[in-house]
C-alpha positions as CSV (number, residue, x, y, z in Angstrom):
1,X,-54.9,20.2,13.7
2,X,-53.9,22.7,11.0
3,X,-57.1,24.6,10.3
4,X,-57.9,25.7,6.8
5,X,-59.2,29.2,6.1
6,X,-60.6,31.0,3.0
7,X,-58.4,34.2,2.7
8,X,-61.2,36.0,0.9
9,X,-63.7,35.6,3.7
10,X,-61.7,34.4,6.7
11,X,-64.1,31.5,7.1
12,X,-62.9,28.2,8.5
13,X,-63.2,25.3,6.1
14,X,-62.0,22.1,7.8
15,X,-58.4,21.1,8.6
16,X,-55.9,18.3,8.8
17,X,-54.8,16.4,11.9
18,X,-51.3,16.8,13.1
19,X,-48.9,13.8,12.6
20,X,-48.2,12.1,15.9
21,X,-44.6,11.5,17.2
22,X,-45.0,7.8,16.6
23,X,-46.1,8.4,13.0
24,X,-43.2,10.7,12.4
25,X,-40.8,8.0,13.6
26,X,-42.3,5.5,11.3
27,X,-42.0,7.8,8.4
28,X,-38.3,8.5,9.3
29,X,-37.6,4.8,9.5
30,X,-39.1,4.2,6.0
31,X,-37.1,7.1,4.6
32,X,-33.9,5.8,6.1
33,X,-34.5,2.4,4.6
34,X,-35.3,3.8,1.2
35,X,-32.2,6.0,1.1
36,X,-29.9,3.2,0.2
37,X,-32.1,2.0,-2.7
38,X,-32.6,5.5,-4.1
39,X,-28.9,6.2,-4.0
40,X,-28.1,3.0,-6.0
41,X,-30.9,3.5,-8.5
42,X,-29.9,4.8,-12.0
43,X,-31.1,8.3,-12.8
44,X,-33.0,6.9,-15.8
45,X,-35.1,4.9,-13.4
46,X,-35.7,7.8,-11.0
47,X,-36.8,9.7,-14.1
48,X,-39.6,7.2,-14.6
49,X,-40.8,7.7,-11.1
50,X,-40.7,11.5,-11.4
51,X,-42.4,11.4,-14.8
52,X,-45.3,9.5,-13.3
53,X,-45.6,12.2,-10.6
54,X,-45.6,15.0,-13.2
55,X,-48.3,13.2,-15.1
56,X,-50.3,12.7,-12.0
57,X,-50.2,16.4,-11.2
58,X,-51.6,17.3,-14.6
59,X,-54.2,14.6,-14.4
60,X,-55.5,16.1,-11.2
61,X,-54.9,19.7,-12.3
62,X,-58.5,21.0,-11.9
63,X,-59.0,19.3,-8.5
64,X,-55.8,20.7,-7.1
65,X,-56.3,24.2,-8.6
66,X,-59.8,24.4,-7.0
67,X,-58.6,23.2,-3.7
68,X,-55.6,25.5,-3.8
69,X,-57.8,28.5,-4.6
70,X,-60.0,27.7,-1.6
71,X,-57.0,28.0,0.7
72,X,-54.9,30.7,-1.0
73,X,-57.2,32.9,-3.0
74,X,-54.6,33.2,-5.7
75,X,-57.1,32.5,-8.5
76,X,-57.6,29.5,-10.8
77,X,-55.6,30.9,-13.8
78,X,-52.5,31.5,-11.6
79,X,-52.8,28.1,-9.9
80,X,-53.4,26.2,-13.1
81,X,-50.3,27.8,-14.5
82,X,-48.3,27.0,-11.4
83,X,-49.3,23.3,-11.6
84,X,-48.2,23.1,-15.2
85,X,-44.9,24.8,-14.4
86,X,-44.4,22.4,-11.5
87,X,-45.0,19.4,-13.8
88,X,-42.4,20.8,-16.2
89,X,-39.9,21.4,-13.4
90,X,-40.2,17.8,-12.2
91,X,-39.3,16.6,-15.7
92,X,-36.5,19.1,-15.9
93,X,-34.9,17.9,-12.6
94,X,-35.2,14.3,-13.8
95,X,-33.4,15.2,-17.0
96,X,-30.6,16.9,-15.0
97,X,-30.1,13.7,-13.1
98,X,-29.9,11.6,-16.2
99,X,-27.4,14.0,-17.8
100,X,-25.2,13.1,-14.8
101,X,-22.7,16.0,-14.4
102,X,-24.1,16.7,-10.9
103,X,-22.3,13.5,-9.8
104,X,-18.9,15.1,-10.5
105,X,-17.4,11.7,-11.3
106,X,-13.6,11.6,-11.9
107,X,-10.8,9.1,-11.8
108,X,-7.0,9.8,-11.7
109,X,-4.2,7.3,-12.0
110,X,-1.5,9.1,-10.0
111,X,1.2,6.4,-10.5
112,X,1.5,2.6,-10.5
113,X,0.5,2.4,-6.9
114,X,-1.9,5.2,-6.3
115,X,-5.3,5.7,-8.0
116,X,-8.1,8.1,-6.9
117,X,-11.7,8.2,-7.7
118,X,-14.1,11.0,-6.6
119,X,-17.9,11.4,-7.1
120,X,-20.9,12.9,-5.3
121,X,-23.3,10.7,-3.3
122,X,-26.8,11.5,-2.1
123,X,-26.8,12.8,1.5
124,X,-29.8,10.8,2.6
125,X,-33.3,11.8,3.8
126,X,-34.3,15.4,3.3
127,X,-36.8,17.5,5.3
128,X,-38.6,20.1,3.1
129,X,-40.5,23.1,4.6
130,X,-42.4,24.6,1.7
131,X,-43.7,28.1,1.2
132,X,-47.2,29.6,1.6
133,X,-47.1,31.8,-1.6
134,X,-46.3,29.0,-4.1
135,X,-48.3,26.0,-3.0
136,X,-47.1,24.0,-6.1
137,X,-43.8,25.6,-7.2
138,X,-42.4,25.7,-3.6
139,X,-44.9,23.6,-1.7
140,X,-44.9,20.0,-0.6
141,X,-43.9,18.7,-4.1
142,X,-42.1,21.7,-5.6
143,X,-38.6,22.6,-6.6
144,X,-36.9,21.4,-3.4
145,X,-38.7,18.0,-3.4
146,X,-38.3,17.3,-7.1
147,X,-34.6,18.2,-7.1
148,X,-33.9,16.1,-4.0
149,X,-35.6,13.1,-5.4
150,X,-33.8,13.5,-8.7
151,X,-30.5,13.6,-6.8
152,X,-31.4,10.2,-5.2
153,X,-32.6,11.4,-1.7
154,X,-35.9,10.4,0.0
155,X,-38.0,13.4,1.1
156,X,-40.2,14.1,4.0
157,X,-42.2,17.3,3.4
158,X,-44.0,19.3,6.1
159,X,-47.5,20.6,5.2
160,X,-47.8,24.3,5.2
161,X,-50.5,25.6,7.6
162,X,-51.6,28.2,5.0
163,X,-52.9,25.4,2.8
164,X,-53.1,22.1,4.9
165,X,-55.9,20.4,2.9
166,X,-54.1,21.0,-0.4
167,X,-50.8,19.8,1.1
168,X,-52.5,16.6,2.3
169,X,-54.2,15.9,-1.1
170,X,-51.1,16.8,-3.2
171,X,-48.9,14.5,-1.1
172,X,-51.3,11.6,-1.6
173,X,-51.4,12.1,-5.3
174,X,-47.6,12.3,-5.5
175,X,-46.9,9.5,-3.2
176,X,-49.3,7.2,-5.0
177,X,-47.8,8.0,-8.4
178,X,-44.3,7.3,-7.1
179,X,-45.2,4.0,-5.6
180,X,-47.2,2.9,-8.6
181,X,-44.2,3.7,-10.8
182,X,-41.9,1.4,-8.7
183,X,-40.3,3.8,-6.2
184,X,-39.7,2.1,-2.8
185,X,-41.8,2.8,0.2
186,X,-40.3,5.7,2.1
187,X,-39.3,7.7,-1.1
188,X,-41.7,10.5,-0.2
189,X,-43.9,11.3,2.8
190,X,-45.7,14.2,4.5
191,X,-46.0,15.3,8.1
192,X,-48.4,17.9,9.4
193,X,-48.0,20.2,12.4
194,X,-45.4,22.4,14.0
195,X,-44.1,19.8,16.4
196,X,-43.9,17.2,13.7
197,X,-41.7,19.6,11.7
198,X,-39.4,20.1,14.7
199,X,-39.2,16.3,15.1
200,X,-37.9,16.1,11.6
201,X,-35.2,18.7,12.2
202,X,-34.1,17.1,15.4
203,X,-34.0,13.6,14.0
204,X,-30.5,12.1,13.3
205,X,-32.1,10.5,10.2
206,X,-32.5,13.9,8.5
207,X,-29.3,14.9,6.6
208,X,-30.4,18.2,5.1
209,X,-33.2,20.8,5.5
210,X,-34.6,22.9,2.7
211,X,-36.9,25.8,3.5
212,X,-38.7,28.6,1.6
213,X,-40.4,31.3,3.6
214,X,-39.8,34.1,6.1
215,X,-36.5,35.2,7.5
216,X,-37.8,34.5,11.0
217,X,-38.8,31.0,10.1
218,X,-35.6,30.3,8.2
219,X,-33.3,31.5,10.9
220,X,-35.2,29.5,13.5
221,X,-34.7,26.3,11.6
222,X,-31.0,27.2,11.1
223,X,-30.6,27.6,14.9
224,X,-32.5,24.4,15.6
225,X,-30.4,22.3,13.2
226,X,-27.1,23.9,14.2
227,X,-26.3,21.6,17.2
228,X,-26.2,18.6,14.8
229,X,-24.4,20.5,12.0
230,X,-27.2,19.8,9.6
231,X,-27.1,22.1,6.5
232,X,-30.2,24.3,6.2
233,X,-30.8,25.7,2.7
234,X,-33.2,28.5,3.6
235,X,-34.5,30.8,0.9
236,X,-35.9,33.8,2.8
237,X,-36.0,36.9,0.6
238,X,-35.4,40.6,1.3
239,X,-35.9,43.9,-0.5
240,X,-35.0,43.4,-4.1
241,X,-33.8,46.6,-5.7
242,X,-34.3,48.1,-9.2
243,X,-32.1,50.8,-10.7
244,X,-33.1,53.1,-13.6
245,X,-30.3,55.0,-15.4
246,X,-30.8,58.5,-16.6
247,X,-31.0,57.3,-20.2
248,X,-33.6,54.7,-19.4
249,X,-35.7,57.3,-17.5
250,X,-35.5,59.7,-20.4
251,X,-36.6,57.0,-22.8
252,X,-39.8,55.8,-21.1
253,X,-40.4,56.4,-17.4
254,X,-44.1,55.6,-17.8
255,X,-43.4,52.1,-19.1
256,X,-40.9,51.3,-16.4
257,X,-43.3,52.6,-13.7
258,X,-46.1,50.4,-15.1
259,X,-43.8,47.4,-15.1
260,X,-42.7,48.1,-11.6
261,X,-46.2,48.2,-10.2
262,X,-47.3,45.1,-12.1
263,X,-44.3,43.2,-10.7
264,X,-44.5,44.3,-7.1
265,X,-48.3,43.7,-6.9
266,X,-48.2,40.4,-8.8
267,X,-49.8,37.7,-6.5
268,X,-50.6,40.5,-4.0
269,X,-46.9,41.2,-3.7
270,X,-46.2,37.8,-2.2
271,X,-43.3,36.8,-4.4
272,X,-39.8,36.4,-3.0
273,X,-38.4,38.1,-6.1
274,X,-40.8,41.1,-5.8
275,X,-39.0,44.4,-6.6
276,X,-39.4,46.4,-3.4
277,X,-37.3,49.5,-4.0
278,X,-36.7,51.4,-7.2
279,X,-34.0,54.1,-7.8
280,X,-34.8,56.6,-10.5
281,X,-33.4,60.0,-11.5
282,X,-35.0,63.0,-9.9
283,X,-37.1,65.0,-12.3
284,X,-38.2,62.0,-14.3
285,X,-41.5,61.7,-12.4
286,X,-41.1,58.1,-11.3
287,X,-42.9,58.4,-8.0
288,X,-45.9,60.2,-9.5
289,X,-46.1,57.6,-12.3
290,X,-45.9,54.7,-9.8
291,X,-48.4,56.3,-7.4
292,X,-50.9,56.8,-10.3
293,X,-50.6,53.1,-11.3
294,X,-50.8,51.9,-7.7
295,X,-54.2,53.7,-7.3
296,X,-55.6,51.6,-10.1
297,X,-54.6,48.2,-8.5
298,X,-57.7,46.6,-6.9
299,X,-57.4,45.2,-3.4
300,X,-56.3,41.5,-3.2
301,X,-56.3,39.0,-0.4
302,X,-53.1,38.0,1.4
303,X,-52.6,34.3,2.1
304,X,-53.2,34.2,5.9
305,X,-54.5,36.4,8.7
306,X,-50.9,36.5,10.1
307,X,-49.5,37.8,6.8
308,X,-52.2,40.4,6.6
309,X,-51.6,41.5,10.2
310,X,-47.8,41.7,9.6
311,X,-48.5,43.7,6.4
312,X,-50.6,46.3,8.3
313,X,-47.8,46.6,10.9
314,X,-45.2,46.9,8.3
315,X,-47.0,49.6,6.4
316,X,-47.3,51.6,9.6
317,X,-43.6,51.2,10.3
318,X,-42.6,52.1,6.8
319,X,-44.8,55.3,7.0
320,X,-42.9,56.3,10.1
321,X,-39.5,55.5,8.7
322,X,-40.3,57.4,5.5
323,X,-41.9,60.3,7.3
324,X,-44.8,59.9,5.0
325,X,-48.3,58.4,4.7
326,X,-49.4,55.8,2.3
327,X,-51.1,56.9,-0.9
328,X,-54.0,54.5,-0.3
329,X,-55.7,52.9,2.7
330,X,-56.1,49.3,3.7
331,X,-59.8,48.4,3.1
332,X,-62.0,47.2,5.9
333,X,-64.0,44.0,5.1
334,X,-64.1,40.3,5.3
335,X,-61.0,38.2,4.7
336,X,-57.4,39.3,4.3
337,X,-57.8,41.9,1.6
338,X,-55.2,44.7,1.4
339,X,-54.5,47.6,-1.0
340,X,-51.2,48.2,-2.7
341,X,-49.0,50.9,-1.2
342,X,-46.1,53.1,-2.3
343,X,-43.8,55.4,-0.3
344,X,-41.3,58.0,-1.4
345,X,-38.0,57.8,0.3
346,X,-34.7,59.7,0.2
347,X,-31.2,58.3,-0.2
348,X,-30.4,59.5,3.3
349,X,-33.2,57.4,4.6
350,X,-31.7,54.2,3.3
351,X,-29.1,53.7,6.1
352,X,-28.2,50.4,7.8
353,X,-30.7,49.4,10.4
354,X,-33.6,51.3,8.8
355,X,-37.0,49.7,8.6
356,X,-37.0,50.7,5.0
357,X,-34.4,48.1,4.2
358,X,-36.4,45.2,5.7
359,X,-38.9,43.2,3.6
360,X,-42.6,43.9,4.0
361,X,-44.3,40.9,2.6
362,X,-47.2,42.1,0.4
363,X,-48.0,44.7,-2.3
364,X,-45.8,47.6,-1.1
365,X,-42.7,49.3,-2.6
366,X,-40.5,52.3,-2.2
367,X,-39.4,54.9,-4.8
368,X,-36.1,56.7,-4.3
369,X,-35.5,59.6,-6.7
370,X,-31.8,60.5,-6.8
371,X,-30.0,63.6,-7.9
372,X,-26.4,62.1,-7.9
373,X,-26.1,58.7,-9.7
374,X,-22.8,58.0,-7.9
375,X,-24.4,58.6,-4.5
376,X,-27.3,56.3,-5.5
377,X,-24.8,53.6,-6.4
378,X,-23.0,54.0,-3.1
379,X,-26.3,53.5,-1.3
380,X,-27.2,50.5,-3.5
381,X,-24.2,48.5,-2.4
382,X,-25.1,49.1,1.3
383,X,-28.4,47.3,0.9
384,X,-28.9,43.8,2.3
385,X,-28.2,40.8,0.2
386,X,-31.1,40.0,-2.1
387,X,-32.3,37.3,-4.5
388,X,-32.6,39.5,-7.5
389,X,-32.3,43.0,-8.9
390,X,-33.3,44.8,-12.1
391,X,-31.4,47.4,-14.1
392,X,-33.1,49.5,-16.7
393,X,-30.8,51.1,-19.2
394,X,-31.0,53.2,-22.3
395,X,-29.6,50.3,-24.4
396,X,-26.2,48.6,-25.0
397,X,-24.4,51.9,-25.3
398,X,-25.7,53.3,-22.0
399,X,-22.5,54.3,-20.1
400,X,-24.0,53.6,-16.7
401,X,-24.9,50.0,-17.3
402,X,-21.6,48.4,-16.6
403,X,-21.0,50.3,-13.4
404,X,-24.5,49.5,-12.0
405,X,-24.2,45.8,-12.8
406,X,-20.7,45.6,-11.3
407,X,-22.0,47.2,-8.1
408,X,-25.0,44.9,-7.9
409,X,-23.6,41.4,-8.6
410,X,-21.7,41.0,-5.3
411,X,-24.9,41.7,-3.5
412,X,-27.5,39.7,-5.4
413,X,-28.1,36.3,-6.9
414,X,-29.4,37.4,-10.3
415,X,-29.5,40.7,-12.1
416,X,-32.2,41.2,-14.8
417,X,-31.4,43.8,-17.5
418,X,-34.4,45.7,-18.8
419,X,-36.7,43.1,-17.2
420,X,-38.4,42.3,-13.9
421,X,-37.2,39.3,-11.9
422,X,-40.6,37.9,-11.0
423,X,-41.4,34.8,-12.9
424,X,-38.4,32.6,-12.2
425,X,-37.5,30.3,-15.2
426,X,-36.2,26.8,-14.4
427,X,-33.1,26.2,-16.6
428,X,-29.5,25.1,-16.4
429,X,-28.3,28.7,-16.0
430,X,-30.8,29.9,-13.4
431,X,-29.6,31.2,-10.0
432,X,-32.3,31.6,-7.3
433,X,-30.3,32.4,-4.2
434,X,-28.2,35.2,-2.9
435,X,-26.1,36.5,0.1
436,X,-27.6,36.5,3.6
437,X,-30.2,37.5,4.6
438,X,-31.8,36.5,1.3
439,X,-30.7,32.9,2.0
440,X,-28.7,31.0,4.6
441,X,-26.3,29.6,1.9
442,X,-25.0,32.1,-0.7
443,X,-23.4,29.2,-2.6
444,X,-26.7,27.5,-3.4
445,X,-29.7,27.8,-5.7
446,X,-33.2,26.5,-5.1
447,X,-34.2,26.6,-8.8
448,X,-32.3,25.4,-11.8
449,X,-29.9,22.5,-12.5
450,X,-27.7,23.6,-9.7
451,X,-30.5,22.8,-7.2
452,X,-29.4,19.2,-7.0
453,X,-26.0,20.1,-5.6
454,X,-27.7,20.8,-2.2
455,X,-28.5,17.2,-1.8
456,X,-25.2,15.4,-2.6
457,X,-21.7,15.5,-1.1
458,X,-18.3,14.5,-2.5
459,X,-16.4,11.3,-1.5
460,X,-13.2,9.9,-2.7
461,X,-11.9,6.3,-2.9
462,X,-8.2,5.4,-3.1
463,X,-6.8,2.3,-4.7
464,X,-10.1,0.7,-5.3
465,X,-10.7,-2.4,-7.3
466,X,-13.0,-1.8,-10.3
467,X,-15.8,-3.8,-8.6
468,X,-15.6,-1.6,-5.6
469,X,-16.3,1.6,-7.6
470,X,-19.9,2.8,-8.4
471,X,-21.1,1.5,-11.7
472,X,-20.8,4.8,-13.5
473,X,-17.1,4.8,-12.9
474,X,-16.7,1.3,-14.5
475,X,-15.3,0.9,-18.0
476,X,-18.7,0.5,-19.7
477,X,-20.3,3.5,-17.8
478,X,-23.9,2.1,-17.9
479,X,-25.4,5.3,-16.6
480,X,-23.8,7.1,-19.5
481,X,-22.7,10.2,-17.6
482,X,-19.8,12.6,-18.3
483,X,-16.6,11.9,-16.4
484,X,-13.2,13.4,-15.9
485,X,-10.5,10.8,-16.5
486,X,-6.9,11.8,-15.6
487,X,-8.0,15.4,-15.7
488,X,-9.7,15.4,-19.1
489,X,-13.5,15.8,-19.3
490,X,-14.9,13.2,-21.5
491,X,-18.5,12.9,-22.7
492,X,-20.2,9.5,-22.4
493,X,-20.0,8.6,-26.1
494,X,-16.2,9.0,-26.0
495,X,-15.3,7.4,-22.7
496,X,-13.8,4.2,-24.1
């Protein structure tokens, strides 16, 4: 079984039995059968199903938050907020499906004898491997699950071993809500256990894998799925940089330092968008300001014993690479508590292959004080691909702003100007992805309207009779989606 532990004490508190091979096969068969019905169901109907699930999460908010806190130690306020955010996200993805542009529907009359129609179809059953650090936002019914269901794909999620009891309970609530709202059996299920997860990836029934977690875990899934050519959308995270221009440092180094520490210690530093390396002008006092703030941050528990052990190892390796010692010590006590850390590094230390450029999951960050801004920018572009970056400027007239942003954009998924990237907002314009090794697919996002694109693929039909085409390409367009007709994009109200 997956054993449940309290990260604040390290005490065992029950567990969840692993799903047997026979049970996994039964779940896969149900999903395969449901796939056809989901694909043919109008988005407005799928919205009803998803709305019921969103309502169910809110109805069980206190129960889920309490259970989540027992297994993650993230605190009730944070977990209640995450549940509310997840409920909103489920509704958002449903609305994206109803809007319909994700279908990419188009028809062209080439000549009297040739007509072409093109649209996106759901790929089929999806396997979702959720994250430890966001049990609701990226867990067994988070962004990946909600966007896949909205796109018309059945989902089989794997319970995370960091919160197995929560995974089991959350899946029961979600599955019950879906079925009660009219979704077919097989729309959503859960498996528990490492072998059960591998069974999913190996199964010919699974069309796509979505993963949020460590680079090691993501790359292992990528290798496992490669023989079948199955797409793996792995969001793994790396060291997210921040750059402070001379004008910004002169204006308010103290405020930037305070924001940096608050961001990289948020949730005990267990955010994939955590800023892990800040560049600031020498002489501005950034390292001292950051170190002073770090000393005020109380110890916090990491999610698992394994994460805590990896953090301790990572801190020791960073200290060697930076030729330094940490400014605080890891406390000794029960549970998985750690103290926030900060290291001073030089530009010359940030070379390819350095341990300093690898993520250390937890509340630790690096401060690099540069003398030459051009040299700092040259170093910045040599960093690994990342999910997000921050740029702090002296305002719209700061001459450095454009150059820094232009250097960063090819290497990151999102650049936040005068803001920190933690706290991802789910919108039509969100991009939560980035070049490898931040993700396995630089063309994808796991948050925002674009998330549905991972779970559909384009097809084309030539010389089809009207009754052969999907209903949304018929003259009356009952799904009321935007379509491109003979090259012109036409909104639903103006189709015919």
